Every structure is written in C-alpha cells, then in structure tokens.
DRENPA-3360 file (N, C-alpha, C; in nm, 2 decimals, always signed):
BEGIN
1 = MSQFQVSQ = +1.32/-1.36/+1.21/+1.37/-1.33/+1.34/+1.39/-1.18/+1.34 ~ +1.35/-1.12/+1.45/+1.37/-0.97/+1.47/+1.48/-0.95/+1.57 ~ +1.55/-0.83/+1.55/+1.65/-0.79/+1.64/+1.61/-0.67/+1.71 ~ +1.64/-0.66/+1.84/+1.60/-0.55/+1.92/+1.72/-0.51/+2.01 ~ +1.72/-0.39/+2.06/+1.82/-0.34/+2.15/+1.79/-0.38/+2.29 ~ +1.88/-0.43/+2.36/+1.86/-0.47/+2.50/+1.89/-0.34/+2.58 ~ +1.78/-0.29/+2.65/+1.79/-0.17/+2.73/+1.84/-0.20/+2.87 ~ +1.80/-0.32/+2.93/+1.83/-0.36/+3.06/+1.82/-0.51/+3.07;
9 = IDHEGVFL = +1.92/-0.58/+3.14/+1.91/-0.72/+3.15/+1.97/-0.76/+3.29 ~ +1.90/-0.85/+3.35/+1.96/-0.91/+3.48/+1.92/-1.05/+3.48 ~ +1.93/-1.12/+3.60/+1.91/-1.26/+3.61/+1.76/-1.29/+3.61 ~ +1.67/-1.19/+3.62/+1.53/-1.22/+3.63/+1.46/-1.19/+3.49 ~ +1.52/-1.10/+3.42/+1.45/-1.06/+3.29/+1.52/-0.96/+3.21 ~ +1.46/-0.91/+3.11/+1.52/-0.81/+3.02/+1.41/-0.71/+2.97 ~ +1.46/-0.59/+2.93/+1.37/-0.50/+2.87/+1.43/-0.47/+2.73 ~ +1.35/-0.49/+2.63/+1.39/-0.47/+2.49/+1.33/-0.34/+2.44;
17 = FLSSHDFS = +1.40/-0.27/+2.35/+1.36/-0.14/+2.31/+1.40/-0.12/+2.16 ~ +1.32/-0.06/+2.08/+1.36/-0.02/+1.95/+1.26/+0.10/+1.91 ~ +1.31/+0.22/+1.89/+1.23/+0.33/+1.87/+1.15/+0.33/+1.75 ~ +1.20/+0.26/+1.64/+1.12/+0.27/+1.52/+1.03/+0.14/+1.50 ~ +1.00/+0.07/+1.61/+0.92/-0.05/+1.60/+0.81/-0.05/+1.70 ~ +0.70/-0.10/+1.66/+0.58/-0.11/+1.75/+0.57/-0.26/+1.79 ~ +0.60/-0.29/+1.91/+0.60/-0.43/+1.96/+0.45/-0.48/+1.95 ~ +0.36/-0.40/+1.98/+0.22/-0.44/+1.98/+0.17/-0.49/+1.84;
25 = KSGILKEK = +0.24/-0.45/+1.74/+0.20/-0.49/+1.60/+0.29/-0.60/+1.55 ~ +0.40/-0.63/+1.62/+0.50/-0.72/+1.57/+0.48/-0.87/+1.58 ~ +0.38/-0.90/+1.67/+0.36/-1.04/+1.69/+0.45/-1.10/+1.80 ~ +0.55/-1.02/+1.85/+0.64/-1.07/+1.95/+0.58/-1.08/+2.09 ~ +0.46/-1.02/+2.11/+0.40/-1.03/+2.24/+0.31/-1.15/+2.25 ~ +0.38/-1.26/+2.25/+0.31/-1.39/+2.27/+0.31/-1.43/+2.41 ~ +0.24/-1.53/+2.45/+0.23/-1.57/+2.59/+0.37/-1.62/+2.63 ~ +0.45/-1.67/+2.54/+0.58/-1.72/+2.57/+0.67/-1.69/+2.45;
33 = AELTFQFR = +0.79/-1.65/+2.47/+0.88/-1.62/+2.36/+1.02/-1.69/+2.39 ~ +1.09/-1.73/+2.28/+1.22/-1.77/+2.29/+1.31/-1.66/+2.25 ~ +1.39/-1.61/+2.34/+1.48/-1.49/+2.32/+1.62/-1.55/+2.31 ~ +1.70/-1.49/+2.21/+1.84/-1.53/+2.20/+1.92/-1.40/+2.21 ~ +2.02/-1.41/+2.30/+2.11/-1.29/+2.33/+2.25/-1.33/+2.28 ~ +2.31/-1.24/+2.20/+2.44/-1.27/+2.15/+2.53/-1.15/+2.18 ~ +2.65/-1.18/+2.24/+2.75/-1.08/+2.26/+2.89/-1.15/+2.23 ~ +2.95/-1.09/+2.13/+3.07/-1.15/+2.07/+3.04/-1.30/+2.04;
41 = EQKVRCEA = +3.12/-1.39/+2.09/+3.10/-1.54/+2.06/+2.99/-1.60/+2.15 ~ +2.95/-1.53/+2.25/+2.85/-1.59/+2.34/+2.71/-1.58/+2.29 ~ +2.64/-1.69/+2.30/+2.50/-1.69/+2.26/+2.42/-1.77/+2.37 ~ +2.31/-1.70/+2.42/+2.23/-1.76/+2.52/+2.08/-1.76/+2.48 ~ +2.01/-1.87/+2.49/+1.87/-1.87/+2.46/+1.79/-1.89/+2.59 ~ +1.68/-1.81/+2.60/+1.60/-1.82/+2.72/+1.45/-1.81/+2.68 ~ +1.37/-1.88/+2.75/+1.22/-1.87/+2.74/+1.18/-1.75/+2.83 ~ +1.09/-1.67/+2.79/+1.04/-1.56/+2.87/+0.90/-1.53/+2.83;
49 = VPVTLLEQ = +0.83/-1.46/+2.93/+0.70/-1.41/+2.91/+0.69/-1.26/+2.92 ~ +0.61/-1.19/+2.84/+0.60/-1.05/+2.85/+0.53/-1.00/+2.97 ~ +0.59/-0.90/+3.04/+0.53/-0.85/+3.16/+0.50/-0.71/+3.16 ~ +0.56/-0.63/+3.07/+0.55/-0.49/+3.06/+0.55/-0.44/+2.92 ~ +0.47/-0.35/+2.88/+0.47/-0.29/+2.74/+0.46/-0.14/+2.76 ~ +0.55/-0.07/+2.70/+0.55/+0.08/+2.70/+0.42/+0.12/+2.62 ~ +0.37/+0.23/+2.67/+0.24/+0.28/+2.62/+0.24/+0.30/+2.46 ~ +0.35/+0.34/+2.40/+0.35/+0.36/+2.26/+0.39/+0.23/+2.19;
57 = GEGVGYQF = +0.41/+0.13/+2.26/+0.46/+0.00/+2.19/+0.60/+0.00/+2.15 ~ +0.68/+0.09/+2.21/+0.82/+0.10/+2.17/+0.92/+0.01/+2.25 ~ +0.87/-0.06/+2.35/+0.95/-0.14/+2.43/+0.87/-0.24/+2.51 ~ +0.93/-0.35/+2.55/+0.86/-0.46/+2.62/+0.96/-0.52/+2.72 ~ +0.90/-0.55/+2.84/+0.98/-0.62/+2.94/+0.94/-0.77/+2.95 ~ +1.04/-0.85/+2.96/+1.02/-1.00/+2.97/+1.08/-1.05/+3.09 ~ +1.01/-1.15/+3.15/+1.06/-1.22/+3.27/+1.10/-1.36/+3.22 ~ +1.22/-1.40/+3.26/+1.27/-1.53/+3.22/+1.20/-1.64/+3.30;
65 = ENLSTDNR = +1.18/-1.75/+3.23/+1.11/-1.87/+3.30/+1.17/-2.00/+3.25 ~ +1.16/-2.10/+3.33/+1.20/-2.24/+3.30/+1.35/-2.24/+3.27 ~ +1.44/-2.16/+3.34/+1.58/-2.17/+3.31/+1.64/-2.29/+3.38 ~ +1.71/-2.37/+3.30/+1.79/-2.48/+3.36/+1.91/-2.42/+3.44 ~ +1.97/-2.51/+3.52/+2.09/-2.47/+3.59/+2.20/-2.42/+3.49 ~ +2.22/-2.50/+3.38/+2.31/-2.46/+3.28/+2.28/-2.32/+3.21 ~ +2.15/-2.31/+3.19/+2.10/-2.18/+3.12/+2.12/-2.06/+3.21 ~ +2.10/-2.08/+3.34/+2.12/-1.97/+3.44/+2.27/-1.94/+3.44;
73 = KELSDLIE = +2.36/-2.04/+3.44/+2.50/-2.01/+3.44/+2.54/-1.94/+3.31 ~ +2.49/-1.98/+3.20/+2.52/-1.91/+3.07/+2.48/-1.76/+3.07 ~ +2.36/-1.74/+3.13/+2.30/-1.61/+3.14/+2.39/-1.52/+3.23 ~ +2.42/-1.58/+3.35/+2.51/-1.51/+3.44/+2.64/-1.48/+3.38 ~ +2.70/-1.57/+3.31/+2.83/-1.54/+3.24/+2.82/-1.43/+3.14 ~ +2.71/-1.43/+3.06/+2.68/-1.32/+2.97/+2.67/-1.19/+3.04 ~ +2.59/-1.18/+3.14/+2.57/-1.05/+3.21/+2.70/-1.01/+3.27 ~ +2.78/-1.10/+3.33/+2.91/-1.07/+3.38/+3.01/-1.01/+3.28;
81 = NLHGEGYV = +3.01/-1.07/+3.16/+3.09/-1.02/+3.05/+3.04/-0.88/+3.00 ~ +2.91/-0.86/+3.00/+2.86/-0.73/+2.96/+2.90/-0.62/+3.06 ~ +2.89/-0.66/+3.19/+2.93/-0.57/+3.30/+3.08/-0.54/+3.29 ~ +3.16/-0.64/+3.26/+3.31/-0.62/+3.25/+3.35/-0.53/+3.14 ~ +3.26/-0.52/+3.04/+3.29/-0.43/+2.93/+3.22/-0.30/+2.94 ~ +3.15/-0.28/+3.05/+3.08/-0.15/+3.08/+2.94/-0.13/+3.01 ~ +2.88/-0.24/+2.97/+2.75/-0.24/+2.90/+2.63/-0.24/+3.00 ~ +2.65/-0.30/+3.12/+2.55/-0.30/+3.22/+2.61/-0.25/+3.35;
89 = DALV = +2.52/-0.20/+3.44/+2.56/-0.15/+3.57/+2.61/-0.27/+3.66 ~ +2.67/-0.24/+3.77/+2.72/-0.34/+3.86/+2.60/-0.43/+3.91 ~ +2.63/-0.56/+3.92/+2.53/-0.65/+3.96/+2.50/-0.64/+4.11 ~ +2.38/-0.65/+4.14/+2.34/-0.63/+4.28/+2.32/-0.76/+4.35;
% end
C-alpha cells in the first residue's frame, strides 16, 4: 500500500501528489483504484478512476465513482472535519 499527500479533495474527487514519486511507474494508474483516506480516527474508502496526470508523473487526479449513500455521507463528514481544522478551503 502506498501513501500519498492529498493536495485537493471534494465530493467529486481528489488530487494526490508526492514530489519524490512517479505515478506513471507506480502501478497506481489503473482503470479503477480503491483509495482510503484517513484523518485522525476517521477512515473512508472510495472507488475512483484516474482522470488527470501531471506531465512529470508527480500527481494524479481521481474522480470518485459508485459511492453509496453511506459512503457519500462518510466522505462529506471527512471533508467537513478537514475544513473545520483548516486543511481544505470552504465548501462550495
């Protein structure tokens, strides 16, 4: 399992970044990936597909898909907690 820095996250998707890693060589660019986000005691798993890759392979954007109602609620709670602690901008 690889760990990456979340650069941006919202209800539609996420952008992952790690300056010392080349996503194009990591095998993480599959047609579908299971991503797990953890913040303090919260843990959310989401299925996602890659939609954007930075030119140097230093970052990748994923779009969430097949989120259940419960999964959407968990993701929303996670984003709200991140916002409350100043880790993400105000939700639009």
